[in-house]
C-alpha positions in Angstrom: 10.4 -1.1 -37.8 7.3 -0.3 -36.2 6.5 -4.1 -35.7 9.9 -4.4 -33.6 8.8 -1.7 -31.5 5.7 -2.9 -30.7 6.8 -6.3 -29.9 9.6 -4.7 -27.7 7.2 -2.8 -25.9 4.8 -6.0 -25.4 7.5 -7.7 -24.0 8.4 -4.8 -21.4 4.9 -4.6 -20.4 4.8 -8.3 -19.7 8.3 -8.2 -17.9 6.9 -5.4 -15.9 3.8 -7.4 -14.8 5.5 -10.3 -14.2 7.7 -8.5 -11.8 4.8 -6.9 -10.2 3.1 -10.6 -9.6 6.3 -11.7 -8.1 6.8 -9.0 -5.9 3.0 -9.2 -5.0 3.3 -13.1 -4.4 6.4 -12.6 -1.7 4.6 -10.0 -0.1 1.4 -12.0 0.4 3.0 -14.9 1.6 4.6 -12.6 4.0 1.3 -11.1 5.2 0.1 -14.7 5.5 2.9 -15.0 8.2 5.6 -17.0 6.2 9.2 -15.6 7.1 11.7 -13.9 4.9 14.2 -17.0 5.8 11.4 -19.6 4.5 11.0 -17.9 1.3 14.3 -17.6 0.7 14.8 -21.2 1.3 11.7 -22.0 -0.8 12.6 -20.1 -3.7 16.6 -20.4 -3.7 17.2 -17.0 -3.5 18.9 -14.9 -0.9 17.1 -13.4 2.3 18.1 -9.9 1.0 16.8 -10.7 -2.0 13.4 -11.8 -0.6 13.3 -8.4 1.5 14.2 -6.1 -1.7 11.2 -8.3 -3.5 8.8 -7.6 -0.6 9.3 -4.1 0.0 10.7 -2.2 -3.1 8.6 -0.7 -6.0 9.6 0.1 -9.7 11.9 3.0 -9.8 10.5 4.4 -12.9 7.1 5.2 -13.9 5.0 3.6 -17.2 7.1 6.2 -19.1 10.1 5.1 -18.0 10.9 8.2 -16.0 12.3 8.2 -12.4 9.1 7.5 -10.2 8.6 10.5 -7.8 5.4 8.9 -6.0 4.9 6.8 -3.5 2.9 3.2 -3.9 1.5 1.3 -1.1 4.6 -0.8 -0.6 6.9 2.7 0.1 4.0 4.0 2.4 3.6 1.0 4.3 7.8 1.0 4.4 7.7 4.6 5.7 4.8 3.8 8.1 6.9 1.0 9.5 10.0 3.4 9.9 7.5 6.3 11.5 6.1 3.3 14.1 9.5 2.2 15.2 10.5 5.6 15.7 7.4 6.2 18.1 5.2 8.6 16.0 2.0 7.3 14.8 0.2 10.4 13.5 3.4 11.0 10.8 3.0 7.1 10.0 -0.9 7.9 9.1 0.6 10.8 7.0 2.4 8.3 5.0 -0.4 6.4 4.3 -2.7 9.3 3.5 0.2 10.7 1.3 0.3 7.5 -0.6 -3.4 7.6 -1.2 -3.0 11.4 -2.5 -0.3 10.2 -4.9 -2.9 7.5 -6.3 -5.3 9.6 -7.1 -3.1 11.5 -9.5 -1.7 8.5 -11.4 -3.4 8.2 -14.7 -1.4 5.5 -16.4 -3.0 2.2 -15.9 0.6 0.4 -15.3 1.4 2.9 -12.8 -1.6 2.6 -10.8 -0.9 -1.4 -11.0 2.7 -0.4 -9.7 0.8 1.6 -6.9 -1.1 -1.4 -6.1 1.3 -4.1 -5.8 1.2 -6.1 -2.4 2.8 -4.3 0.4 4.5 -6.4 2.9 3.0 -5.9 6.4 3.2 -2.8 8.6 3.2 -4.8 11.7 0.7 -3.1 13.3 -2.7 -4.7 12.9 -4.5 -0.8 13.3 -2.1 0.2 10.4 -2.5 -2.7 8.2 -6.2 -2.6 8.4 -5.9 1.4 8.0 -4.1 0.9 4.3 -6.2 -2.0 3.4 -9.5 0.2 4.1 -8.2 3.4 2.8 -6.8 1.6 -0.5 -10.3 -0.1 -1.1 -11.9 3.3 -0.6 -9.6 5.3 -3.4 -10.0 2.2 -6.0 -13.7 2.3 -5.5 -13.9 6.2 -5.5 -12.0 6.0 -8.9 -14.4 3.1 -10.0 -11.1 0.8 -10.3 -11.1 -2.7 -8.9 -9.6 -3.0 -5.8 -6.3 -5.1 -5.5 -7.2 -8.6 -3.7 -5.4 -7.6 -0.7 -7.3 -4.7 0.2 -9.6 -6.6 1.9 -9.4 -5.0 5.5 -11.0 -7.0 8.6 -12.7 -5.4 11.4 -10.4 -4.5 14.3 -11.4 -6.5 17.7 -11.2 -3.2 19.6 -11.9 0.4 18.4 -9.1 2.4 17.5 -9.2 6.5 17.3 -6.5 8.2 15.5 -6.6 11.2 17.4 -3.5 13.4 18.1 -4.9 14.4 21.6 -7.4 12.5 23.7 -9.7 15.5 24.0 -10.1 15.3 20.5 -11.2 11.3 20.6 -15.2 12.2 20.7 -14.9 14.6 17.7 -12.9 12.0 15.6 -15.3 9.2 16.3 -18.5 11.4 15.4 -16.9 12.8 12.0 -15.5 8.8 10.9 -16.8 7.7 7.5 -19.3 5.1 8.4 -17.5 2.5 6.4 -14.5 3.1 8.4 -16.4 3.0 11.9 -17.8 -0.3 10.8 -13.9 -1.6 10.8 -13.2 0.0 14.2 -11.3 2.6 12.7 -12.3 6.1 13.7 -10.3 8.6 11.8 -11.9 12.2 11.2 -12.9 12.5 7.5 -11.3 15.6 7.5 -7.9 14.0 8.2 -8.2 12.0 5.2 -7.8 14.9 2.9 -4.2 15.8 2.1 -3.2 19.4 1.1 
């Protein structure tokens, strides 16, 4: 009986990995400028299914319990909504909250689910921020960062500050790796409670 359980567990891991690869491939295609309509036609799937594959994370963690933590995908989705509502500081908090959740994950399958390629946020600054912070978080854990977490330098400096008066303090306290990307975020603001 143990042999059957071992086989079933291996198949479940393969299925979860295949699902992650499919969802990552679709989100990566969207990040490269492809449209959901084009992908739906090419893959002979409905556009709503392509949207779901591009944005939805697995509903359960590696142990089969309902997932209660954010992924890069759910953070990107939440950031998109907050930006549409005109709240960039809440969008930023969604990204840092997801990174906080990543730091608490111990199971390799949960970390892999967290790292499934997110759909673009559609704001170059926030996309770059998510990529840079993801890379930092994986490096801090001594893990290989996801391939999609390769940020590019913003063409103009962006200072994420709640008020213009605070902008100089933010610039002065930005970690060097973020400043090199023209991202200016206070080191203090990167720490969640």
